Each structure stands twice: as C-alpha cells, then as structure tokens.
C-alpha positions as CSV (number, residue, x, y, z in Angstrom):
1,X,18.8,6.4,-21.8
2,X,17.1,3.0,-20.2
3,X,15.3,3.5,-17.1
4,X,14.7,0.8,-14.7
5,X,11.5,1.8,-12.2
6,X,11.6,-1.4,-10.2
7,X,15.0,-0.9,-8.9
8,X,17.2,-2.7,-6.3
9,X,17.5,-0.1,-3.6
10,X,20.9,1.0,-3.5
11,X,23.4,0.0,-0.3
12,X,23.4,3.9,1.2
13,X,19.9,3.0,2.0
14,X,20.9,0.2,3.3
15,X,23.4,2.0,5.5
16,X,21.3,4.8,6.5
17,X,22.9,7.1,4.8
18,X,19.8,8.8,3.1
19,X,16.2,9.2,4.8
20,X,14.4,7.6,2.3
21,X,10.4,7.7,2.2
22,X,7.6,5.7,0.9
23,X,4.1,5.9,0.4
24,X,2.4,2.4,1.0
25,X,-1.2,2.2,-1.1
26,X,-3.8,-0.4,-0.1
27,X,-5.4,0.1,-3.0
28,X,-9.4,-0.5,-3.9
29,X,-11.3,1.3,-6.5
30,X,-14.4,2.9,-3.3
31,X,-11.5,3.4,-0.6
32,X,-7.9,2.8,-0.4
33,X,-5.8,3.3,2.9
34,X,-2.2,5.5,2.3
35,X,0.5,5.7,4.2
36,X,3.5,7.9,4.4
37,X,6.9,6.8,6.4
38,X,10.5,9.0,6.5
39,X,13.3,7.3,7.4
40,X,11.1,3.9,8.8
41,X,8.5,6.9,11.3
42,X,5.0,6.8,10.1
43,X,3.9,10.5,9.4
44,X,0.9,10.7,7.9
45,X,-1.6,8.1,6.9
46,X,-5.3,8.3,6.0
47,X,-8.0,7.1,3.6
48,X,-8.7,8.3,-0.1
49,X,-11.8,7.8,-1.4
50,X,-14.2,7.8,-4.3
51,X,-17.6,8.3,-4.2
52,X,-19.2,4.9,-4.5
53,X,-21.9,5.9,-6.4
54,X,-19.5,7.2,-9.2
55,X,-19.0,4.4,-12.3
56,X,-15.9,2.5,-12.1
57,X,-13.6,4.9,-14.6
58,X,-14.9,8.0,-12.5
59,X,-13.2,6.0,-8.9
60,X,-10.6,5.1,-10.9
61,X,-10.1,8.1,-11.6
62,X,-10.9,9.7,-8.0
63,X,-8.2,7.5,-6.6
64,X,-5.7,8.0,-9.2
65,X,-6.0,11.8,-8.4
66,X,-6.1,11.8,-5.1
67,X,-3.1,9.6,-4.7
68,X,-1.7,11.7,-7.1
69,X,-1.6,14.7,-4.9
70,X,-0.5,12.6,-1.8
71,X,2.7,12.1,-3.8
72,X,3.1,15.0,-5.1
73,X,2.8,16.7,-1.2
74,X,5.4,13.8,0.3
75,X,7.9,12.9,-3.2
76,X,8.2,9.8,-1.8
77,X,11.4,7.2,-3.0
78,X,9.0,4.3,-3.8
79,X,5.7,3.3,-3.6
80,X,4.8,0.4,-2.3
81,X,1.3,-1.1,-3.4
82,X,-0.1,-5.2,-2.9
83,X,0.6,-7.3,-6.4
84,X,-3.2,-7.6,-7.6
85,X,-3.9,-10.8,-7.0
86,X,-6.0,-13.1,-8.5
87,X,-9.8,-13.1,-8.4
88,X,-12.6,-15.7,-8.9
89,X,-14.1,-12.7,-10.4
90,X,-12.1,-11.5,-13.3
91,X,-14.4,-7.9,-12.8
92,X,-12.5,-7.0,-9.8
93,X,-9.5,-8.3,-11.0
94,X,-9.5,-5.6,-13.9
95,X,-11.1,-2.9,-12.2
96,X,-7.5,-3.4,-9.3
97,X,-5.9,-3.8,-12.7
98,X,-6.8,-1.0,-14.4
99,X,-6.2,0.9,-10.6
100,X,-2.4,-0.8,-10.6
101,X,-1.5,0.6,-13.8
102,X,-3.1,4.6,-13.0
103,X,-0.7,4.5,-9.6
104,X,2.6,3.1,-12.0
105,X,2.1,5.9,-14.2
106,X,2.7,7.8,-10.9
107,X,5.8,6.6,-10.9
108,X,6.6,6.6,-14.6
109,X,6.0,10.4,-14.7
110,X,9.0,10.6,-12.2
111,X,11.2,10.2,-14.8
112,X,13.4,7.6,-12.6
113,X,13.3,9.2,-9.1
114,X,11.0,6.9,-7.4
115,X,10.8,3.5,-7.5
116,X,7.5,1.0,-6.9
117,X,7.5,-2.3,-5.1
118,X,4.1,-4.6,-4.8
119,X,3.8,-7.7,-3.2
120,X,1.9,-10.4,-3.2
121,X,-0.6,-10.5,0.1
122,X,1.1,-13.6,1.4
123,X,4.5,-12.3,0.8
124,X,3.8,-8.6,2.9
125,X,1.5,-10.6,5.4
126,X,4.4,-13.2,6.2
127,X,7.4,-10.6,6.0
128,X,5.3,-9.1,8.9
129,X,4.1,-12.2,11.0
130,X,0.9,-11.8,10.5
131,X,0.1,-14.6,8.1
132,X,0.6,-17.8,10.1
133,X,0.4,-20.2,6.9
134,X,-3.4,-21.6,7.8
135,X,-6.6,-22.0,5.8
136,X,-7.9,-19.6,8.7
137,X,-5.8,-16.7,8.0
138,X,-7.0,-16.6,4.5
139,X,-10.0,-15.1,5.3
140,X,-10.7,-11.9,4.8
141,X,-12.0,-11.0,8.2
142,X,-9.1,-12.9,10.0
143,X,-6.8,-10.7,7.4
144,X,-8.2,-7.2,8.5
145,X,-8.9,-8.6,12.1
146,X,-4.3,-9.4,11.8
147,X,-3.3,-5.8,9.9
148,X,-5.0,-4.3,12.8
149,X,-4.5,-5.5,15.5
150,X,-0.4,-5.5,14.7
151,X,-0.9,-1.6,13.8
152,X,-2.3,-1.1,16.7
153,X,0.4,-2.8,19.2
154,X,3.2,-1.3,17.0
155,X,2.0,2.3,16.5
156,X,-0.3,2.3,19.6
157,X,-3.1,3.3,17.5
158,X,-7.0,2.5,18.6
159,X,-8.2,1.2,15.0
160,X,-11.1,-0.6,14.4
161,X,-11.9,-3.9,12.6
162,X,-15.9,-3.2,11.7
163,X,-16.5,-5.3,8.3
164,X,-19.9,-2.9,8.3
165,X,-18.1,-0.2,9.2
166,X,-17.0,2.5,6.3
167,X,-14.4,4.6,8.5
168,X,-11.7,2.4,6.5
169,X,-9.8,1.4,9.3
170,X,-8.4,-1.8,8.1
171,X,-7.4,-0.4,4.5
172,X,-5.4,2.6,6.3
173,X,-3.7,-0.7,9.0
174,X,-3.3,-2.9,5.2
175,X,-1.0,0.5,3.9
176,X,0.7,0.8,6.8
177,X,1.3,-3.2,7.1
178,X,2.9,-3.2,3.2
179,X,5.0,-0.2,4.3
180,X,6.4,-2.2,7.1
181,X,6.6,-5.1,5.2
182,X,8.7,-3.2,2.6
183,X,11.3,-2.4,5.2
184,X,12.0,-5.8,6.6
185,X,11.6,-7.5,2.7
186,X,14.3,-4.6,1.7
187,X,16.5,-4.6,4.8
188,X,16.1,-1.7,6.0
189,X,17.0,-2.3,9.3
C-alpha cells in the first residue's frame, strides 16, 4: 500500500464537514514554539524547551520527545512547520534538518493518519501579510516583531519580543503564524 504523507486536503475539509486539527511548530534546537488549533480555533500554545547546556543530539531528542507528547495529546490531522531555510551557517542548517527529520518521523509513525506541510519562511509570512517584500523586512528582529504584532492583534494576546528574553514569545508567535498561514494557503475558509 502506498501512503502519501504530504497529501492534498480532502474536499470535505474545504467545506467544513470535518473538524481539522493542526499542530504548528516553529522549530529550533534550543526552544521551539508550538500551537494547536482545532477547527481554526486556537486551543493551546506554548514553548518546548531543551536544556541549552546539553549537546545537540540530546537537545534534538528533548524537542522530539516533547513534540511527540503533544502529538499524542492532541492527535492532529496535520503538523505544519517551517521548511529549513538555506543558512550561511552550514552546521545550523544540518542541525535543523536533523530536527525536521525527527518531526517527520511522527508523521510517518501515524501510518497515514496524519499529514504535514512545510513552508518556506517567505511563503508563510507572505500568506499572513507579515512580510512586506522589502530588504528591511528580511531582518530577523523585524520578522519576529511582525509575528508578535500579528498574533497579539488577531488573538488579543500580550506577547512581547525581546531578543535577550528567554521566554520564547517570538517562537510561540511564529508557531501560531505558521498555523494561520496553513489555513490561508490550504484555503480552509
């Protein structure tokens, strides 16, 4: 039996015949934001933390195991995350690719019950209107602040971006943004 995991959404999802459950992840090797939405309603969000003092293999395992627990708890139909962008830092690119592979294993372990979408950063940011196409809009601090502003306005939250802050508000905001982009890109209206 051939199983396709990046499958198109069935027609009944478009027509609202089935409640769709989506787990959005903003993946990183020290802290990753997550968000769970059911039928386009924000149900839960938070931060998955790894011990920053551990080596990369242990941090990836910690992120993976916590993500696995979230998947078990919510049983999403889709996991949505950011595609690994090309990096000037090859080491970081490899680490993120390894983490993405671990997350993909959660999809594969579902035996076809769960799909995934991975979007390039420019695609999901453009979909929700937080990327203006300018050179300034590519700056990390601008992108993070735009995500926070978008989420605070749409969901009446009070997240704050501070690059020195370890609360992960920006990671949480981007996980929610990625879920919102999924709804727009896949036309779940």
